[in-house]
MARPA-693175 format. One record per residue (C-alpha): residue number from 1; y, x, z; residue in three letters. Coordinates in steps of 0.1 Angstrom, whole numbers. Each point is the difference from the previous one (the first is absolute). Example, Ala and Ser with C-alpha at 12.3 -4.5 7.8 and 13.67 -1.06 7.14 Angstrom:
// residues 2
NODE  pos      Y      X      Z  code
NODE    1    -45    123     78   ala
NODE    2     34     14     -7   ser
This chain:
// residues 317
NODE  pos      Y      X      Z  code
NODE    1   -360   -607   -826   met
NODE    2    -16      6     55   gly
NODE    3     47      8    102   val
NODE    4     50     -8     80   cys
NODE    5     11     32     13   val
NODE    6    -18     33     -9   val
NODE    7    -15     16     29   cys
NODE    8    -29     24     11   ser
NODE    9    -21    -29     10   cys
NODE   10    -23    -14    -27   ala
NODE   11     -3    -36     15   ala
NODE   12     -1    -26    -29   ala
NODE   13     33    -15     10   asp
NODE   14     17     34      1   gln
NODE   15     -4     13    -34   trp
NODE   16     35      4    -17   gly
NODE   17     10    -20    -32   thr
NODE   18     23     24    -13   asp
NODE   19     -9     32    -18   leu
NODE   20     34     19      2   asp
NODE   21      0     -8     37   glu
NODE   22    -35     14      3   ala
NODE   23      8     30    -21   leu
NODE   24     31      7     23   ala
NODE   25    -22     -3     30   ala
NODE   26    -26     23    -14   ala
NODE   27     25     27     -8   lys
NODE   28     15     -1     35   lys
NODE   29    -33     -1     17   gln
NODE   30    -17     23    -26   glu
NODE   31    -28    -24     -6   lys
NODE   32    -18    -14    -31   pro
NODE   33      5    -36    -12   val
NODE   34    -28    -24     -4   leu
NODE   35     10    -29    -23   val
NODE   36    -23    -31     -5   glu
NODE   37      7    -21    -32   phe
NODE   38    -11    -35      4   thr
NODE   39      1    -36    -13   gly
NODE   40     -1    -20     31   ser
NODE   41     -2    -33    -18   asp
NODE   42    -23      6    -28   trp
NODE   43    -22     30      6   cys
NODE   44    -31     -7     15   ser
NODE   45     -9     38      3   ala
NODE   46     32      6     17   cys
NODE   47     -8    -24     27   ala
NODE   48    -33     16      5   val
NODE   49     15     34      3   leu
NODE   50     25    -14     25   lys
NODE   51    -24    -18     23   ser
NODE   52    -30     22     -3   lys
NODE   53     16     34     -1   val
NODE   54     37      3      7   leu
NODE   55      0    -22     30   ser
NODE   56    -29     18     17   thr
NODE   57      4     24     29   lys
NODE   58    -16     26    -17   glu
NODE   59     22      0    -28   phe
NODE   60     32     -5     21   gln
NODE   61    -10     29     23   asp
NODE   62     -5     22    -31   phe
NODE   63     34     -8    -16   val
NODE   64     15      7     35   thr
NODE   65    -19     33      4   lys
NODE   66     10     12    -34   ser
NODE   67     36     -7      7   arg
NODE   68      3    -22    -31   phe
NODE   69     33    -21     -4   val
NODE   70    -18    -32    -13   pro
NODE   71     18    -25    -23   val
NODE   72    -10    -31    -18   glu
NODE   73     12    -12    -33   leu
NODE   74    -10    -34     -8   asp
NODE   75      1    -14    -36   tyr
NODE   76     -5    -38      7   pro
NODE   77      0    -27    -26   asn
NODE   78     20    -24     22   ala
NODE   79     38      4     -7   ala
NODE   80     11     -7     37   asp
NODE   81    -23     28     15   lys
NODE   82     24     29    -11   val
NODE   83     36      1    -13   thr
NODE   84      8      5    -35   pro
NODE   85     14     35      9   glu
NODE   86    -32     10     17   gln
NODE   87    -21    -12    -28   arg
NODE   88     20     20    -26   ala
NODE   89      0     31     23   thr
NODE   90    -40     -2      6   arg
NODE   91     -5     -5    -36   gln
NODE   92     19     32     -9   lys
NODE   93    -20     17     29   ile
NODE   94    -34    -13    -15   ala
NODE   95     11     14    -34   glu
NODE   96      9     33     12   arg
NODE   97    -34      4     15   tyr
NODE   98    -21    -17    -28   ala
NODE   99    -14    -25     26   val
NODE  100    -19    -23    -23   asn
NODE  101    -26    -13     25   ala
NODE  102      2    -16     33   tyr
NODE  103     -6      8     28   pro
NODE  104      9     37     -1   thr
NODE  105      8     24     24   leu
NODE  106     21     31     -8   leu
NODE  107      9     31     19   val
NODE  108     35     17     -4   leu
NODE  109     19     27     16   asp
NODE  110     36     -5     11   ala
NODE  111     14      5    -35   gln
NODE  112    -23    -26    -13   gly
NODE  113    -25     21    -18   gln
NODE  114    -35    -13     -2   pro
NODE  115    -28     18     11   tyr
NODE  116    -28    -26     -8   gly
NODE  117    -10    -37      2   arg
NODE  118    -28    -24     12   val
NODE  119     -6    -29    -24   val
NODE  120    -15    -31     11   gly
NODE  121    -23     -6     30   val
NODE  122    -22     31      1   val
NODE  123    -21    -11     30   gly
NODE  124      3      2     39   ser
NODE  125     30     12     18   pro
NODE  126    -19     33      4   ala
NODE  127     -3      4    -38   gln
NODE  128     37     -6     -3   his
NODE  129      7     26     26   val
NODE  130    -20     24    -18   glu
NODE  131     16     -6    -32   arg
NODE  132     34      4     14   leu
NODE  133    -11     32     20   lys
NODE  134    -10     15    -32   ala
NODE  135     35     -8    -17   ile
NODE  136     16     17     31   leu
NODE  137    -21     29     -4   asp
NODE  138     13      2    -36   val
NODE  139     36     -2     12   arg
NODE  140     -7     30     26   arg
NODE  141    -15     22    -26   ala
NODE  142     28     -8    -27   tyr
NODE  143     26     10     24   arg
NODE  144    -18     33     11   lys
NODE  145     -4     10    -39   gln
NODE  146     37    -10     -8   val
NODE  147     11     21     29   asn
NODE  148    -21     30    -13   ala
NODE  149     11     -3    -35   ala
NODE  150     39      2     11   arg
NODE  151     -9     35     10   lys
NODE  152     -7     10    -35   leu
NODE  153     21      2    -32   ser
NODE  154      0     -7    -37   gly
NODE  155    -30    -10    -18   leu
NODE  156    -24      7     30   glu
NODE  157     22    -25     21   lys
NODE  158     -4    -24    -26   ala
NODE  159    -37      2      0   lys
NODE  160     -3     -3     37   ala
NODE  161     23    -31      0   leu
NODE  162    -21    -17    -26   val
NODE  163    -30      8     22   ala
NODE  164     17    -19     28   ala
NODE  165      6    -29    -26   leu
NODE  166    -37      0     -9   asp
NODE  167    -11     -7     35   leu
NODE  168     17    -33     -5   leu
NODE  169    -15    -30    -17   pro
NODE  170     12     -1    -35   glu
NODE  171     20    -33      4   asp
NODE  172     21     16     26   cys
NODE  173     10     33    -16   arg
NODE  174     26    -14    -23   pro
NODE  175     20    -13     29   leu
NODE  176      2     34     15   his
NODE  177     29      8    -20   thr
NODE  178     18     27     18   ala
NODE  179    -32     21      1   leu
NODE  180     -5     -6    -38   val
NODE  181     36     12     -5   asp
NODE  182     -7     32     18   glu
NODE  183    -31      5    -23   val
NODE  184     23     -4    -30   leu
NODE  185     25     24     15   glu
NODE  186    -25     27      6   cys
NODE  187    -20     -5    -33   asp
NODE  188     27      2    -27   thr
NODE  189    -25      5    -28   glu
NODE  190    -19    -31     10   asp
NODE  191    -31     20      2   val
NODE  192    -14    -25     23   leu
NODE  193      9    -29    -20   gly
NODE  194     20    -20     25   tyr
NODE  195     28     -3    -23   arg
NODE  196    -20    -17    -27   lys
NODE  197    -18    -21     25   ser
NODE  198     33    -13     13   arg
NODE  199     11     -9    -35   glu
NODE  200    -30    -19     -2   ala
NODE  201      7    -17     32   gln
NODE  202     34    -10    -12   ser
NODE  203    -17    -18    -29   leu
NODE  204    -23    -19     23   leu
NODE  205     30     -7     22   asp
NODE  206     19    -14    -31   lys
NODE  207    -28    -23     -8   gln
NODE  208     -9    -12     32   leu
NODE  209     38    -10      4   gly
NODE  210     -2    -18    -33   glu
NODE  211    -28    -22     11   ile
NODE  212     15     -6     36   lys
NODE  213     33     -9    -15   ala
NODE  214    -15    -24    -23   ala
NODE  215    -21    -19     28   ile
NODE  216     30      1     22   ser
NODE  217     20    -18    -27   glu
NODE  218    -26    -25     -2   thr
NODE  219      1     -6     39   ile
NODE  220     36      2      2   gly
NODE  221     12    -16     34   glu
NODE  222    -30    -25      3   arg
NODE  223    -25      3     26   asn
NODE  224    -30     19    -17   phe
NODE  225    -26    -27      8   ala
NODE  226     18    -24    -20   glu
NODE  227      1     21    -32   val
NODE  228    -33     19      5   ile
NODE  229    -15    -14    -33   gly
NODE  230     36     10    -20   glu
NODE  231     -3     34     16   ala
NODE  232    -36      5    -11   arg
NODE  233      9    -12    -35   gly
NODE  234     26     26     -2   thr
NODE  235    -26     27     10   ala
NODE  236    -25    -13    -24   leu
NODE  237     25      1    -27   lys
NODE  238      7     36      7   leu
NODE  239    -35     11      1   leu
NODE  240      1     -9    -39   glu
NODE  241     21     32     -6   arg
NODE  242    -23     30     -8   glu
NODE  243     23     30     11   asp
NODE  244     -4     -5     36   trp
NODE  245    -12     31     20   leu
NODE  246    -34     -7     16   pro
NODE  247     14     -4     36   phe
NODE  248     26    -25    -12   val
NODE  249    -28    -21    -16   arg
NODE  250    -20      3     32   leu
NODE  251     30    -11     19   ser
NODE  252      6    -33    -23   leu
NODE  253    -37    -10      5   his
NODE  254      2      9     36   gly
NODE  255     28    -25      3   phe
NODE  256    -16    -26    -21   val
NODE  257    -30      2     23   ser
NODE  258     19     -5     31   gln
NODE  259     20    -30    -14   thr
NODE  260    -35    -16     -8   tyr
NODE  261    -13     10     35   met
NODE  262     32    -18     16   met
NODE  263     -8    -32    -19   glu
NODE  264    -39      3     10   gly
NODE  265    -10      6    -35   asn
NODE  266    -23     27      9   leu
NODE  267    -22      5    -31   gln
NODE  268     32      4    -21   glu
NODE  269     13     26     26   ser
NODE  270    -34     19     -2   leu
NODE  271      2      0    -36   lys
NODE  272     36     14     -1   his
NODE  273     -9     26     30   met
NODE  274    -27     14    -23   asp
NODE  275     22      2    -30   ala
NODE  276     24     18     25   ala
NODE  277    -29     26     10   ile
NODE  278     -8      5    -35   ala
NODE  279     34      7    -11   ala
NODE  280      5     31     22   asp
NODE  281    -34      7     16   pro
NODE  282      9     35     13   glu
NODE  283     30    -11     18   ser
NODE  284      0     -1     41   pro
NODE  285      9    -39     -6   glu
NODE  286    -28     -8    -22   ala
NODE  287    -26     17     22   lys
NODE  288     15    -17     31   glu
NODE  289     -6    -32    -19   met
NODE  290    -36      9    -12   ser
NODE  291    -12     11     35   ser
NODE  292     21    -26     23   lys
NODE  293     18    -27    -19   gly
NODE  294    -27    -10    -22   arg
NODE  295    -27     -4     26   gly
NODE  296     24    -19     21   met
NODE  297      7    -25    -28   leu
NODE  298    -37     -3    -10   leu
NODE  299     -5    -10     37   glu
NODE  300     27    -27      0   met
NODE  301    -17    -16    -33   ile
NODE  302    -33      1     17   lys
NODE  303     15    -19     29   arg
NODE  304     19    -25    -21   ala
NODE  305    -33     -8    -21   glu
NODE  306    -21     -4     34   glu
NODE  307     27    -22     11   ala
NODE  308      0    -22    -32   gln
NODE  309    -36     -3      0   gln
NODE  310     -1    -11     35   gln
NODE  311     28    -25     -8   gln
NODE  312    -21    -13    -28   gly
NODE  313    -32     -2     21   ala
NODE  314     20    -21     26   ala
NODE  315     13    -23    -26   ser
NODE  316    -35     -6    -15   glu
NODE  317     -9    -13     34   lys
């Protein structure tokens, strides 16, 4: 659906590969965590990010200066690149943080709470640095607001805590569960609507769990690359149901789009990416697809067509 011992140095060969170890180091050293989600043997954009951004001195110096604990989570097709245990653990991590596109950079605190993400290749090393600096600014503002809120009580405290949550990107808020619990405790009459919102989130989680279970059952213990068509067939069958929430429908189309991309069927991948965007257009994921993923896919299609034309011209000679 898309990374070595952890240390403060950000050289490419010194990124960690275990998120739990990174979180433990972050807690001990009071640092944020930078997670790279990559597909080393199938994702061309991931290769570009690594060679043109992550491996540059400018980016490495920023990671060191910002005191990140960097960790790389690889999601390769090849069965021998990661152990079955690593594959299963990383799949759960991707699901927890709703990582549906690769590469993705995610900023966490030592408790594993997210503060923002960068999806795809957004430009130069300097542009990536600026995006991550903005996320760190959000983290600082959030922590300051939470500290101020905890000096209050009752509904006023709840409102101040919600103001802290509102500083976060929408897709990050549900994973700050402890703070949401504080809001519910302070707002016993659900004036702010967070209890109702949590119930809606529970339904979303239930439906997402259903589709993940169905696709996982299809894949079983087999290598995903070997059963990609079957997994896609399961997702397409699920799309026939009419009771899915908009985000669930987006997730299904996004999964189908990714499987087609992995096979090089870029036109079908674009078709389902557009369907994913249309399913839940106001969601952060749809906006990210629309502003970044779709353009990247169109560029890949253009390059493929140009290569085909060149081959045709060469064969005519």
